[in-house]
C-alpha positions in Angstrom: 14.4 -28.2 15.5 12.4 -29.5 12.6 10.7 -26.6 10.8 9.3 -26.6 7.3 9.0 -23.3 5.6 6.7 -22.3 2.7 7.0 -19.0 0.9 3.9 -17.3 -0.5 3.7 -16.5 -4.2 3.3 -13.7 -5.0 4.8 -11.7 -2.1 6.7 -8.4 -1.7 7.1 -5.5 -4.1 4.2 -4.6 -6.4 4.6 -2.7 -9.6 3.5 0.6 -8.0 6.2 0.3 -5.3 8.9 -0.7 -7.9 8.0 2.4 -10.0 8.0 4.8 -7.0 11.5 3.6 -5.8 12.8 3.7 -9.4 11.6 7.3 -9.6 13.6 8.4 -6.6 16.7 6.5 -7.6 16.5 7.9 -11.2 16.1 11.4 -9.9 19.2 11.0 -7.7 21.2 9.6 -10.6 20.2 12.5 -12.9 20.2 15.5 -10.5 22.3 14.3 -7.6 21.5 14.7 -3.9 19.5 16.0 -2.4 16.0 15.3 -3.8 13.0 15.8 -1.6 10.2 13.3 -1.1 6.8 14.3 0.4 5.9 11.5 2.8 7.6 8.2 2.9 7.9 7.1 -0.7 6.5 3.7 0.4 5.8 2.4 3.9 9.0 0.5 4.7 11.7 2.0 6.9 14.4 -0.1 5.3 13.6 1.2 1.9 13.3 4.8 3.2 16.6 4.6 5.1 18.4 3.2 2.0 17.2 6.1 -0.1 18.0 8.6 2.7 21.6 7.4 2.7 21.8 8.1 -1.0 20.6 11.6 -0.6 16.8 11.6 -0.4 15.3 13.9 2.2 11.8 13.0 3.4 9.5 15.8 4.5 6.0 16.1 5.9 5.6 19.8 5.2 6.1 21.4 1.8 7.6 24.4 3.4 10.6 22.2 4.3 11.4 22.0 0.6 13.6 24.9 -0.6 12.1 26.8 -3.5 13.0 25.5 -7.0 14.1 22.1 -5.7 12.9 18.7 -6.9 10.1 17.2 -4.9 8.7 13.7 -5.4 5.2 12.8 -4.3 4.9 9.4 -2.6 3.3 6.3 -4.1 0.2 6.9 -1.9 -0.8 10.1 -3.8 -1.3 13.7 -2.5 -4.1 16.2 -2.2 -4.5 18.9 -4.8 -3.5 21.5 -2.2 0.0 19.9 -2.1 0.2 20.0 -5.9 -0.7 23.7 -5.7 1.9 24.4 -3.0 4.6 22.8 -5.1 3.6 25.0 -8.0 3.6 28.1 -5.8 7.1 27.3 -4.5 8.3 26.7 -8.1 9.3 23.2 -7.2 10.2 20.6 -9.9 7.4 18.2 -8.9 7.6 14.5 -9.9 4.5 12.4 -9.2 5.3 8.9 -8.0 1.6 8.1 -7.2 0.8 4.5 -8.1 -1.3 4.5 -11.3 -3.9 2.4 -9.6 -4.3 5.1 -6.9 -4.4 7.7 -9.6 -7.3 5.7 -11.1 -9.2 6.0 -7.8 -8.5 9.8 -7.8 -10.0 10.1 -11.2 -13.0 8.1 -10.2 -13.6 10.4 -7.2 -13.3 13.5 -9.3 -15.7 12.3 -11.9 -18.3 11.5 -9.3 -17.8 14.9 -7.7 -18.1 16.7 -11.0 -21.5 15.0 -11.6 -22.7 16.3 -8.3 -22.5 13.0 -6.3 -21.9 13.0 -2.5 -18.8 10.9 -2.1 -17.8 8.1 0.3 -14.3 6.8 0.6 -14.1 3.2 1.9 -10.8 3.3 3.7 -8.9 4.2 6.9 -9.1 7.9 7.8 -5.6 9.4 8.2 -3.9 6.9 5.8 -1.9 8.9 3.2 -3.7 7.2 0.3 -7.1 8.1 1.8 -6.1 11.7 2.6 -4.7 12.0 -1.0 -8.0 10.9 -2.4 -10.0 13.1 -0.1 -7.9 15.9 -1.2 -9.0 15.6 -4.8 -12.5 16.9 -3.8 -13.5 20.3 -2.6 -16.1 20.0 0.1 -17.2 17.3 2.5 -16.3 13.6 1.9 -17.3 10.7 4.1 -14.6 8.2 5.1 -15.5 4.9 6.6 -14.2 1.3 6.9 -16.9 -0.6 8.8 -20.5 -1.7 8.4 -21.3 0.1 11.7 -20.2 3.4 10.2 -22.4 2.8 7.2 -25.4 2.6 9.5 -24.5 6.0 11.0 -24.2 7.9 7.7 -26.3 11.0 7.1 -26.8 11.4 3.4 -28.3 14.5 1.7 -29.6 12.8 -1.5 -29.6 9.0 -1.6 -30.0 9.1 -5.4 -26.8 11.1 -5.8 -24.3 9.0 -3.9 -21.1 7.3 -4.9 -18.1 5.5 -3.3 -14.5 4.7 -4.1 -12.1 2.5 -2.2 -8.7 2.5 -0.7 -6.7 0.1 -2.8 -4.9 -1.8 0.0 -7.9 -2.8 2.1 -8.9 -6.4 2.7 -11.1 -7.6 -0.1 -13.4 -9.4 2.4 -13.8 -6.3 4.6 -14.4 -4.1 1.6 -17.1 -6.5 0.3 -19.0 -6.3 3.6 -18.9 -2.5 3.6 -19.9 -2.2 0.0 -22.7 -4.7 0.4 -24.0 -2.7 3.4 -23.8 0.5 1.4 -25.8 -1.1 -1.5 -28.3 -2.4 1.0 -28.9 1.0 2.6 -28.6 3.0 -0.6 -29.8 0.9 -3.6 -28.9 3.6 -6.1 -25.3 4.1 -5.0 -22.7 4.1 -7.7 -19.1 2.8 -7.4 -16.5 0.5 -8.8 -16.5 -3.3 -8.6 -14.4 -5.1 -6.0 -12.0 -6.0 -8.9 -10.9 -2.4 -8.9 -9.1 -3.0 -5.6 -5.4 -3.2 -6.4 -4.4 -6.4 -8.2 -1.4 -6.8 -5.9 -3.6 -6.6 -2.8 -5.9 -9.3 -4.1 -3.1 -11.6 -5.3 -1.2 -11.4 -1.9 -4.4 -12.1 0.0 -5.4 -15.0 -2.1 -1.9 -16.5 -1.7 -2.2 -16.1 2.1 -5.6 -17.9 2.1 -4.0 -20.8 0.3 -0.9 -20.7 2.4 -2.8 -20.9 5.7 -4.2 -24.3 4.8 -0.7 -25.6 4.7 1.1 -24.1 7.8 0.7 -23.5 11.5 2.3 -20.1 11.8 2.3 -17.1 9.4 5.0 -14.5 9.4 4.2 -11.3 7.4 7.2 -9.2 6.6 6.2 -5.6 6.4 6.1 -2.3 8.2 3.8 -1.5 11.1 2.3 1.4 9.1 1.8 -0.6 6.0 -1.9 -1.1 5.4 -1.6 -4.1 3.1 0.9 -5.8 5.4 -1.5 -5.4 8.3 -4.3 -6.8 6.3 -2.3 -9.9 5.5 -1.6 -10.6 9.1 -5.3 -10.0 10.0 -6.3 -12.4 7.2 -4.0 -15.1 8.6 -5.6 -14.7 12.0 -9.1 -14.8 10.5 -8.1 -18.1 8.7 -7.5 -19.6 12.2 -3.7 -19.7 12.5 -1.2 -17.7 14.5 0.1 -14.7 12.5 2.7 -12.1 13.3 3.7 -8.9 11.5 7.5 -8.5 11.5 9.6 -5.7 10.1 12.7 -8.0 9.7 14.3 -11.1 11.2 15.1 -9.3 14.5 11.4 -9.3 15.4 11.2 -13.1 15.5 10.7 -14.5 19.0 12.1 -17.9 19.8 9.0 -19.0 21.7 7.0 -18.8 18.5 9.1 -21.8 17.3 9.0 -24.0 20.4 6.4 -26.4 19.0 8.4 -26.8 15.7 5.6 -25.3 13.6 5.4 -25.4 9.9 5.9 -21.7 8.9 4.4 -19.7 6.0 6.2 -16.5 5.0 4.8 -13.7 3.0 5.6 -10.0 2.5 3.6 -6.8 2.1 3.7 -5.0 -1.2 6.3 -2.5 0.1 8.6 -5.0 1.7 11.8 -5.8 -0.3 12.8 -9.5 -0.9 16.1 -9.0 0.9 14.1 -8.8 4.2 12.4 -12.1 3.4 15.8 -13.7 2.7 17.1 -12.3 6.0 14.2 -14.1 7.7 15.0 -17.3 6.0 18.7 -17.0 7.0 17.7 -16.4 10.6 15.4 -19.4 10.7 18.0 -21.6 9.1 20.4 -20.5 11.8 17.8 -21.8 14.3 17.7 -25.2 12.6 15.1 -24.9 9.8 16.2 -26.9 6.8 13.3 -27.3 4.4 12.1 -24.3 2.3 9.8 -24.5 -0.6 7.9 -21.9 -2.6 4.2 -22.4 -3.2 2.7 -22.3 -6.7 1.1 -19.0 -7.5 0.6 -16.1 -9.8 3.8 -14.6 -11.3 2.9 -11.0 -11.7 3.9 -9.4 -15.0 2.5 -5.9 -14.4 4.9 -3.0 -14.9 4.3 0.8 -14.7 6.4 3.3 -16.7 8.3 6.1 -14.9 7.7 9.7 -16.0 9.1 10.5 -19.4 11.1 13.5 -18.0 13.2 11.0 -16.0 13.8 8.9 -19.1 14.7 12.0 -21.2 16.5 14.0 -18.5 14.3 17.0 -19.3 12.7 19.6 -17.1 9.4 18.8 -15.4 
């Protein structure tokens, strides 16, 4: 077998994911197990299982958190009703929401306070979208396609605004936003650059990578929005692309033609999984591995001061 492998740069953990995981680890160090986490802290079962083994308990219902205990909100953000529930149950709540998601929350609240009807460009049911929707009292439109734009029924076209899910495809978001602006010329909303920097960087790297390889492997969870977008982007660029959770998902028939392989990882996939994929491919005979030139991300986000000072929340 003669397989050349090219690693995307950047790939894997973003600053928001690093911060969220650090928050859980720091809470465990300071307070000991258990600490409770509302939703998966990030969308990766390997990360979640590792934290669970250390004493994190992941819940989908706030009533499953005993009164007075520590509860960490996931990186995707939560609705205001969840925040109120935590206060009512006297929980020590720690917010691990990615600061870029918090920025979207604040945008949505500002538009609502000004009396604007709000549209969220994103996938209904995704935790991030539900968290953003939950910042607003009253009806919010959620859509992710041009066709859905055409089906909207708006009360006042001059009092309309949108915000976006951070992990969408930039190209898909551009098409939807262009359609919104065409139908509603006075609509207000952020520029495309307000989509998460990590999402953009990883997608740009995949665009470049697909020009150099025959097969794209995206390491990431099935429920990871940004990982799914990377796989879709590879397919849109005209090459075969697969989303894999780890090396065990690789199928030998994918390699029968000795393809050149590009490997990337979603923003919630740890580098150890990428290295496991490389080890697996080397065992199958791959010998040449190189890393493409790309952006070296320097962004970092601080964890809450209470975890640094070991104080109450």
